[in-house]
C-alpha positions in Angstrom: 115.3 89.9 -47.1 115.7 93.4 -44.9 114.2 96.1 -46.2 117.0 98.7 -45.2 119.0 100.1 -47.9 121.2 103.2 -47.5 123.3 105.2 -50.0 126.1 104.2 -48.2 125.7 100.2 -49.7 127.7 99.3 -52.8 127.4 101.5 -56.1 128.1 100.4 -59.5 130.1 102.8 -61.8 129.5 102.6 -65.5 132.0 102.2 -68.2 133.0 105.8 -70.3 130.8 106.2 -73.2 128.5 103.3 -71.6 125.5 105.1 -69.5 123.4 106.7 -72.1 120.9 103.7 -72.0 120.8 103.7 -68.5 120.0 107.6 -68.4 117.5 106.6 -70.8 115.9 104.0 -68.3 117.1 100.6 -69.9 116.8 98.4 -67.3 119.4 95.8 -67.9 123.0 96.5 -67.3 125.4 93.8 -68.5 128.4 92.8 -67.2 130.4 94.3 -69.8 129.2 97.6 -69.5 130.4 97.6 -65.8 133.9 99.6 -65.0 133.9 98.6 -61.4 131.9 97.8 -58.0 132.8 100.0 -54.7 132.0 99.2 -51.2 132.6 100.1 -48.3 134.6 97.3 -47.2 136.6 96.4 -50.2 137.1 93.1 -48.1 133.5 91.7 -48.2 132.4 90.3 -51.2 129.7 91.8 -53.2 126.2 89.9 -53.2 122.9 89.9 -55.0 121.3 92.8 -53.4 120.3 97.0 -53.8 122.9 98.8 -55.5 123.4 102.2 -56.5 124.8 103.0 -60.3 127.0 105.9 -61.1 128.0 106.9 -64.6 131.8 107.2 -64.8 131.9 110.9 -63.9 130.1 110.1 -60.4 126.2 111.3 -62.0 123.4 109.0 -60.2 122.0 107.0 -62.1 119.4 104.7 -60.2 118.9 102.0 -58.0 119.1 98.5 -58.9 119.4 94.7 -57.8 122.8 93.3 -58.3 123.3 89.3 -59.6 126.8 88.9 -60.0 126.7 85.5 -61.2 124.1 86.6 -64.2 125.3 88.1 -67.4 122.5 91.0 -66.6 124.7 92.0 -63.8 122.2 94.8 -62.6 118.4 95.2 -63.3 117.5 98.8 -62.5 114.2 99.6 -60.5 114.1 103.6 -60.0 115.9 106.6 -61.6 115.5 108.7 -58.9 117.6 109.4 -56.0 115.1 109.5 -53.3 113.2 106.4 -54.6 115.4 103.8 -53.3 114.5 99.7 -53.6 111.9 99.0 -50.7 109.1 96.7 -50.0 107.0 99.6 -50.3 107.9 100.6 -53.6 107.3 96.7 -54.7 104.3 96.5 -53.4 102.7 99.8 -55.3 104.4 98.9 -58.6 102.5 95.1 -57.7 99.1 97.0 -57.1 99.8 99.5 -60.6 100.2 96.5 -62.3 97.1 95.0 -61.1 94.8 97.7 -61.0 95.5 98.3 -64.6 94.8 94.4 -65.1 91.3 94.7 -64.0 90.5 97.7 -66.2 92.0 96.2 -69.4 90.7 92.4 -68.3 87.7 91.0 -66.7 89.0 88.9 -63.7 86.0 88.2 -62.0 84.8 87.0 -65.1 84.6 82.6 -64.4 87.1 81.4 -66.9 89.2 84.6 -67.4 93.0 84.1 -67.9 95.3 87.2 -68.5 99.1 88.8 -67.8 99.1 90.5 -64.4 102.3 91.7 -64.0 105.0 91.8 -67.1 108.3 92.3 -65.8 110.0 95.0 -67.2 106.8 96.6 -69.0 105.3 96.8 -64.9 108.7 98.2 -63.8 109.6 94.8 -61.9 112.4 93.1 -63.8 112.3 89.4 -62.9 108.7 88.7 -62.4 106.5 87.4 -64.0 102.1 86.8 -62.8 99.6 85.5 -64.6 96.2 84.8 -63.6 94.2 81.7 -64.5 90.5 82.1 -63.2 91.3 83.0 -59.7 94.9 81.0 -59.5 98.1 82.7 -59.8 100.8 81.5 -61.2 104.2 83.3 -60.2 107.7 83.0 -62.1 110.8 84.8 -60.9 113.8 85.0 -63.7 115.7 86.8 -61.5 117.9 85.8 -58.7 117.9 89.1 -56.5 114.3 90.0 -56.9 113.7 86.1 -55.9 114.8 87.4 -52.4 112.0 89.6 -52.2 109.9 86.9 -53.0 108.0 86.8 -49.3 106.7 90.4 -49.4 105.9 90.2 -53.2 103.7 87.3 -52.4 102.1 88.2 -49.5 101.5 91.7 -51.6 99.5 89.2 -54.5 97.6 87.4 -51.6 96.5 90.7 -50.2 95.6 92.6 -53.2 94.2 89.7 -55.0 93.0 87.2 -52.9 93.4 84.4 -54.9 92.4 80.4 -54.6 95.6 79.9 -54.8 99.3 80.6 -55.7 101.6 78.2 -57.5 105.6 79.1 -58.3 106.2 78.1 -61.7 110.3 77.6 -62.6 111.8 79.0 -66.5 113.7 76.8 -67.9 117.7 77.6 -67.8 117.4 80.1 -64.6 119.7 77.8 -62.7 122.2 78.7 -65.2 121.4 82.3 -66.0 120.7 83.2 -62.8 121.8 80.7 -60.7 118.3 80.7 -59.2 117.2 77.4 -58.0 113.6 76.7 -56.7 110.9 74.3 -57.5 107.7 74.1 -58.6 104.9 74.2 -56.1 102.2 75.6 -54.3 102.6 78.7 -52.1 99.6 79.2 -50.4 95.8 78.2 -50.7 94.3 75.6 -53.1 96.5 73.4 -55.4 95.1 74.3 -59.3 93.4 71.8 -60.8 94.7 69.5 -63.6 93.2 70.3 -66.1 92.1 74.0 -64.9 89.5 75.2 -67.3 89.8 79.2 -69.0 87.8 80.8 -71.7 88.5 82.7 -74.8 86.0 83.4 -77.4 83.8 80.9 -78.3 86.1 78.1 -76.8 86.8 76.5 -73.4 90.4 75.0 -73.0 91.5 72.8 -70.5 95.1 73.9 -69.3 97.4 72.3 -66.9 99.3 75.4 -65.6 101.3 72.8 -62.7 103.2 71.4 -66.0 102.2 72.8 -69.1 104.8 75.5 -71.1 105.3 78.4 -70.4 102.7 79.1 -67.1 99.5 76.3 -68.7 98.6 78.4 -72.3 99.7 81.1 -74.9 97.6 83.8 -73.4 100.0 86.4 -75.7 98.2 85.1 -79.2 94.8 85.2 -78.1 94.5 88.5 -80.8 95.9 86.3 -83.2 93.5 83.7 -82.9 90.7 85.9 -83.6 92.4 87.3 -86.6 93.3 84.1 -88.2 89.0 83.3 -88.2 88.5 85.9 -91.0 90.5 83.9 -93.3 89.9 80.1 -92.2 86.3 79.4 -93.7 86.6 76.1 -95.6 89.9 75.7 -95.3 92.3 72.5 -93.8 94.4 73.8 -91.3 98.1 72.8 -90.1 98.9 74.1 -86.7 102.5 73.7 -86.6 104.0 73.6 -82.9 100.2 73.5 -82.0 100.6 73.0 -77.8 97.1 72.4 -76.6 96.0 72.9 -79.9 94.3 76.5 -79.6 95.5 78.1 -83.1 93.9 75.0 -84.9 90.8 74.5 -82.5 89.9 78.2 -83.1 90.0 77.9 -86.9 87.5 75.4 -87.2 85.8 76.3 -84.1 85.1 80.5 -84.9 86.5 80.5 -88.1 84.7 77.7 -90.2 88.1 75.7 -91.0 86.7 71.8 -92.5 89.5 70.3 -90.9 93.0 71.1 -88.7 95.6 69.0 -88.0 98.1 69.6 -85.0 101.8 69.0 -85.0 103.8 68.8 -81.7 106.4 67.0 -80.0 105.0 66.2 -76.9 102.9 63.6 -76.0 101.2 65.4 -73.3 100.8 68.7 -75.3 98.4 66.8 -78.1 97.0 64.7 -75.3 95.8 67.9 -74.0 94.9 69.2 -77.3 92.8 65.9 -77.8 91.1 66.5 -74.9 90.3 70.2 -76.0 88.9 68.6 -79.3 86.6 66.6 -77.3 85.5 69.7 -75.0 84.5 71.8 -78.0 82.6 69.3 -79.7 84.7 69.5 -83.3 86.8 66.1 -82.3 85.7 64.3 -85.7 87.1 67.5 -87.5 90.8 67.7 -85.3 93.1 65.1 -85.6 96.8 65.3 -83.9 100.2 63.9 -84.9 103.1 63.4 -82.7 106.3 64.5 -84.6 109.2 67.0 -85.4 107.7 70.0 -86.9 110.5 70.3 -89.3 110.8 66.8 -90.3 107.0 66.6 -90.5 107.2 69.5 -92.8 109.5 68.0 -95.4 107.3 64.5 -95.3 104.3 66.1 -95.7 105.9 68.7 -98.8 107.4 65.2 -100.4 104.0 63.5 -100.4 102.3 66.4 -102.4 100.3 67.5 -99.2 98.9 70.7 -99.1 96.8 72.9 -97.2 95.0 76.2 -97.5 96.5 77.8 -94.3 99.7 76.5 -91.9 100.4 78.4 -89.2 103.9 78.5 -87.8 104.2 79.3 -84.0 107.7 78.1 -83.1 109.2 78.2 -79.3 111.6 81.1 -78.2 114.6 80.6 -80.7 117.6 83.4 -80.0 117.8 83.5 -76.1 121.0 85.6 -76.6 122.3 88.4 -78.8 125.0 85.7 -80.3 122.3 83.3 -81.2 120.4 85.8 -83.2 122.2 85.3 -86.5 121.3 81.8 -85.7 118.0 81.8 -85.5 116.9 84.1 -88.2 118.3 81.4 -90.3 116.1 78.9 -88.5 113.3 80.8 -88.9 113.9 81.3 -92.9 114.2 77.8 -93.3 111.3 77.0 -91.2 109.0 79.2 -93.1 110.2 77.5 -96.6 109.0 74.5 -95.1 105.7 76.0 -94.6 105.3 77.5 -97.7 105.9 74.6 -99.6 103.1 73.0 -98.3 101.1 76.2 -98.6 98.3 76.0 -101.9 98.8 79.1 -104.0 96.5 82.0 -102.5 96.8 80.2 -99.4 97.3 82.0 -95.8 100.8 81.6 -93.7 100.5 83.0 -90.0 104.6 83.0 -89.3 105.3 84.0 -85.6 108.1 85.0 -83.5 108.6 84.8 -79.9 112.0 86.2 -79.0 112.1 89.4 -78.4 116.1 89.7 -79.8 114.8 89.3 -83.2 113.3 92.9 -83.8 110.1 93.4 -85.9 112.0 94.7 -88.6 114.4 91.9 -88.6 111.3 89.7 -89.0 110.0 91.6 -91.5 113.2 90.8 -93.4 112.9 87.2 -92.6 109.3 87.0 -94.6 110.6 88.9 -97.5 113.3 86.3 -97.8 111.2 83.6 -97.7 109.5 85.2 -100.7 112.3 85.3 -102.3 113.6 81.9 -101.9 111.1 80.4 -102.5 110.1 82.4 -105.7 106.2 82.7 -104.1 104.5 86.4 -103.9 104.0 87.0 -100.3 101.6 89.7 -98.9 101.7 90.8 -95.7 97.3 91.1 -94.5 97.9 91.5 -90.5 100.8 92.4 -87.9 99.8 91.4 -84.6 101.6 91.2 -81.3 100.8 90.9 -77.6 97.8 91.9 -76.0 97.5 95.0 -73.9 97.9 92.8 -70.7 101.5 92.3 -71.9 102.5 96.3 -72.6 105.5 97.0 -74.3 107.8 99.1 -72.4 108.6 102.2 -74.3 112.4 102.2 -72.5 113.1 98.3 -73.2 112.2 97.3 -77.0 112.8 93.7 -76.0 109.4 93.7 -74.3 107.9 93.5 -77.6 108.8 89.9 -78.2 105.7 88.8 -80.3 105.6 89.4 -83.9 103.2 88.0 -86.0 102.4 88.0 -90.1 99.1 86.7 -91.3 100.3 86.4 -95.0 98.5 85.8 -98.4 100.8 83.3 -100.5 100.4 83.4 -104.1 
C-alpha cells in the first residue's frame, strides 16, 4: 500500500452524541456510530484504507483505517492531526512494542515464548505477534492493516532478525473482516513441529503451525504458577486441557498426585501425552477425548471427585449480542465443575472472553455458589501477564479473567 496520505482523503463523520468514546481514544468505531463518509468524488466507492474521523460538529478526532465490510468499520491509530498513518508511524509502533518486551521477557534465552505485539494495547489494532524461541508468529485480524503487511513484516525482520516468520490466520476473519489469507512461511526457516519452549520447570512441545491460537496459551503462565501453591497431593481434573500445560504444571511443580486432562481434539491430546513423556511424568498423567460438559456430567453420575478442577474454556462471547448466552454457559460449566469437586477443593475457573467484564465474571462465580449451595471463596485472581498489557482506553483488552477458589 502507498505511504501517501493527505487530509484530502475520505472523512468519516460520527453521529450526534456518539463521539465521546473516540475523543477518549477508544480504537474501535462500529458501523452504527458513523453518520456518513464524505469523499472528494462521491462517484468513487470507498474502499479499505486511511480515513480522517470527525465529530458531527466537524471537530477533528483522529486518523483510522476503514474497512467497509467489517462491523468494526474503523480502527483508530492516531489522535493527533499531524500524526497521519504512515509506514514510519507503524514501524515506530512495532519498535516500541518490541523494545518493551525485550525489557520484560528474556528473548535471548533459549526456549523463551511471549507476546511481542498485542493489538490495541500496542496501538496496532488488528495485529498480534508472538515469539517462540526465535520464531515469529504473526496474526492479522484487520483487513485494512493487512494491506500494510509488507512494511510490517519487513520491520519485524529488521528489528528481531528471527529464525523465521510464520503467518497464522484466526478463525472467522473471512466473515468478520473479509480477510482471506492462508497460514504459511513468510521468510526464513519453517518452524519445526513440534517446537520446544520452556516455562518454569517444564518443557513443552508446541505446534505453532497448526495448534490452537499461535500454538500455546502464553497468557496463562502466571495462573499456572499460582496453581502450584494449592495442588500438593491432589487429583487434578484439567478440562479443555489442550496441550496439558495446567495439569502437567500441577503434577511436576505443584506436587499433584495425578492429573486427568479432557479435550475434544485428538491432535491436542497427542501433544499433551508427548509433553507428559517429555517431562517424565507420563505415569501420573492421563488424557481423555470427549466433550467437556458431557464428560463432567458422566464423572458426576459416577461419583468421581477431584481435589482440584480447572476450567479453561475457549472464548464464549465473540459479539456483544452473545454476552448473555455466554454468561449462562459459564454458569452451567462452573456448576458441572463444582459437582465433581471434593469439599474444600480448589476450583480454577477462567474466561478469555474480552466482552465479558471482570465484574460480570465475579457475578458468574457468585451465581455458581448460589445455585450449587456451596460456599465459594476466591483466594486469588489473575489475568494476562505483562507481555499482554491492558489498554487503559480499551477495556476489551482485559480479556483474561482467572479465579482460584476454595469450594466448601
